[in-house]
VOFI-996816 format. One record per residue (C-alpha): residue in one letter; residue number from 1; x, y, z. Coordinates in Angstrom, 3 decimals. Layout:
// residues N
SITE rest  nr        X        Y        Z
SITE    A NUM        X        Y        Z
...
// end
This chain:
// residues 71
SITE rest  nr        X        Y        Z
SITE    M   1    0.000    0.000    0.000
SITE    S   2    1.916    2.976   -1.229
SITE    K   3   -0.690    5.627   -0.537
SITE    R   4   -1.551    6.475    3.022
SITE    P   5   -5.140    7.062    4.112
SITE    K   6   -6.115   10.629    4.878
SITE    K   7   -6.878   11.700    8.402
SITE    V   8  -10.562   11.531    9.240
SITE    S   9  -12.381   14.231   11.173
SITE    V  10  -16.000   15.316   11.460
SITE    K  11  -17.528   18.463   12.924
SITE    V  12  -20.600   18.138   15.131
SITE    R  13  -23.251   20.630   14.076
SITE    N  14  -26.324   21.586   16.105
SITE    N  15  -25.406   19.012   18.768
SITE    N  16  -26.410   16.249   16.363
SITE    I  17  -24.009   13.510   17.443
SITE    Q  18  -25.812   10.681   15.650
SITE    K  19  -25.393   12.319   12.237
SITE    A  20  -21.742   13.155   12.967
SITE    L  21  -21.093    9.579   14.079
SITE    S  22  -22.619    8.115   10.924
SITE    K  23  -20.551   10.497    8.775
SITE    F  24  -17.430    9.522   10.730
SITE    K  25  -18.081    5.810   10.226
SITE    R  26  -18.603    6.336    6.501
SITE    K  27  -15.397    8.369    6.182
SITE    V  28  -13.370    5.760    8.085
SITE    K  29  -14.731    3.017    5.839
SITE    D  30  -13.994    5.028    2.671
SITE    S  31  -10.485    5.992    3.806
SITE    E  32   -9.511    2.310    4.326
SITE    H  33   -7.996    2.926    7.764
SITE    L  34   -9.381   -0.344    9.111
SITE    Y  35   -8.045   -2.289    6.127
SITE    E  36   -4.569   -0.895    6.717
SITE    L  37   -4.709   -1.723   10.435
SITE    K  38   -5.718   -5.293    9.633
SITE    D  39   -2.984   -5.516    7.013
SITE    R  40   -0.271   -4.244    9.372
SITE    K  41   -1.283   -6.484   12.263
SITE    Q  42    1.022   -9.196   10.990
SITE    Y  43    3.972   -9.095    8.612
SITE    T  44    3.286  -10.475    5.150
SITE    K  45    6.187  -11.585    3.005
SITE    P  46    6.446   -9.947   -0.433
SITE    S  47    6.130  -13.334   -2.138
SITE    V  48    2.847  -13.964   -0.326
SITE    K  49    1.584  -10.517   -1.376
SITE    R  50    2.446  -11.245   -5.010
SITE    R  51    0.809  -14.676   -4.852
SITE    R  52   -2.354  -13.200   -3.318
SITE    A  53   -2.489  -10.442   -5.940
SITE    K  54   -2.121  -13.043   -8.688
SITE    Q  55   -4.937  -15.153   -7.206
SITE    V  56   -7.220  -12.110   -7.036
SITE    A  57   -6.423  -11.212  -10.651
SITE    I  58   -7.207  -14.769  -11.799
SITE    H  59  -10.478  -14.736   -9.865
SITE    N  60  -11.502  -11.388  -11.345
SITE    Q  61  -10.641  -12.582  -14.852
SITE    K  62  -12.772  -15.710  -14.410
SITE    L  63  -15.709  -13.574  -13.266
SITE    E  64  -15.310  -11.281  -16.253
SITE    D  65  -15.115  -14.270  -18.608
SITE    L  66  -18.378  -15.609  -17.171
SITE    K  67  -20.066  -12.225  -17.715
SITE    T  68  -18.955  -12.014  -21.335
SITE    K  69  -19.876  -15.675  -21.917
SITE    D  70  -23.464  -15.040  -20.781
SITE    E  71  -23.890  -12.092  -23.153
// end
């Protein structure tokens, strides 16, 4: 992951904490902070990262082939 997630902050307006909390949760999910935390929890060897990326690419290609086959 070369790009770092942006810092997340939300202003509470009119003492509406529920709306601010929902905005905060959405921003955290969109910024991928939780994904990065999960990823950094344990060291992953570069070879494992490459293998995983290759598996994902193969899976996505199979899905795309199925879509084009149906059409």
